[in-house]
N, C-alpha and C positions, 0 to 999 in steps of 0.2 A: 134663425131668422125671428126679429122681433117685432112686434105690431104695437104702436103707440095707441093707448087707450084713452079715451074721453073719462076725465074724472070731475066729480061734483062734490059740492059741501054736503055734509050730512049731519044732522042732529048727532051728537056725540053718542056713540055706544058704550056699553060697559066695557072697561078694559079687562080683558082676560089674559093679556100677556103684555110683555114689555120686551123691546129690542134694542140693542146699541151695537154701533159699528165703532171700530178704532178706540179713541179715548172714551167714548160712552161705555163701549163694551167693557173696558177695564174698570171704569167707575162702579158700573153695576155689579161686577165680580167682587170688588173690594167691599162694596155696601153689603153684600150678602155674607161675605166672610164674618162681619160684625154680629151676625145673628146666633140664636142658639141653635144647637143640633135639632131639636124638637121643631122649631120654626123653620128651618131648612128642609126638614122631611115633608112639609106641606107642599113644596115647591117642586117643579120639574123644569129641565132645561135641556137646550140643544146649543152646541156652540161649535165654532170654527175658528181659524186663525184671526178672523176679522169680525165676526158676528157672535152675539149671543141672544138668545131668545128665552125668556123665562115666563112659565105659566102658573098659575095658582093664585090662592087668595094672598092679600097682603104683599103685593108686588113692589119690589125695591124701586127708589127713585133715583134718577141722575139727571143732571142738566143735559138736555139735548135728547133724550131718550125718546124713543118711537112707542106710543100706546096703542095697542091693538085690540080689535074685537073680532068677533064673528058675527056675520049677518044670518038671519033666520034661514033663508033659502040657499045659503051658501057656507054650510058649516065646516067645510074642509079648508076655507080660506082663512088666513089670518089678515085683516085688512086695518089701515090706520083708523082710529075711532072717529076723526072728524072729516075723512074724505073717502069715497067710494067710486069705484068704476061706474060710469054712468051707462049700464048695460044691465039686462035681466040678469039677477044674482045666479040664478040656477043654470042658465046657458053659459055664463061667465065661468062658473065652476068647472062644468063640464069640458069646457074649452082649455081650462087651465090644467086639469087633470089629464087630458088626452095625451097619450103618448108617454106618461110618466110611468115607472115601475109601480106595482102594488105595494102599498105601505109607504108610500112617498108623503101623503097627507100627516100634518096640515102643511099647506103651501102659504108661505109668505109672500105677498103681492103688495108692491109698493110702487107709487107714482114716481117720486124724485128720490133717489135714483130710481129710474124704472128698472124694477126687480123682480123676478120670480124665482123664489128659493124653496125648493122641496125639503122641508124639515124632517120628515119621517118621525118616528116614535121618539119622544122626549124620554129622558131618564130622571129619576129622582136625584135631587141635589143633595150633596154631601160635601164635606171639606175636601176630600180627595178630588172630586170633580172640579171644585171651584181652584184649588191649588195648581192642578194640572193645567187648567185653561189659562191662569195667569203665568205659568211658566212657559207655556206654548209660545206666547207673545214675544218672549225674550229671546227665542233661539233664533 
């Protein structure tokens, strides 16, 4: 069961992560492959067949990417930098985490598409991670 949340504009938060679906996912992965190994080592990521989320300094850019931030009273949530649910952040975080297994945070929460994705722990980026993610989309 999903519940539509009221969202509101927010002064932009500092981007701590970037996400991409479909072609944007691919563009982010390709942009990362152009980086040096030491630059990749500063970043972490989580991916599946349709989504990639990258955290760390010096985030890659791709047209259509979703820039994400953490709000002070909801550090377990990754939210869009310019929009936020119009609810008390601490209560929202508690509700989002309720029923999820331990270790599910951070949780990506999006307005459109309405989405809650438990990301769990990310892993350091390296070429093997990126190449495997790119190969997975062609299977």
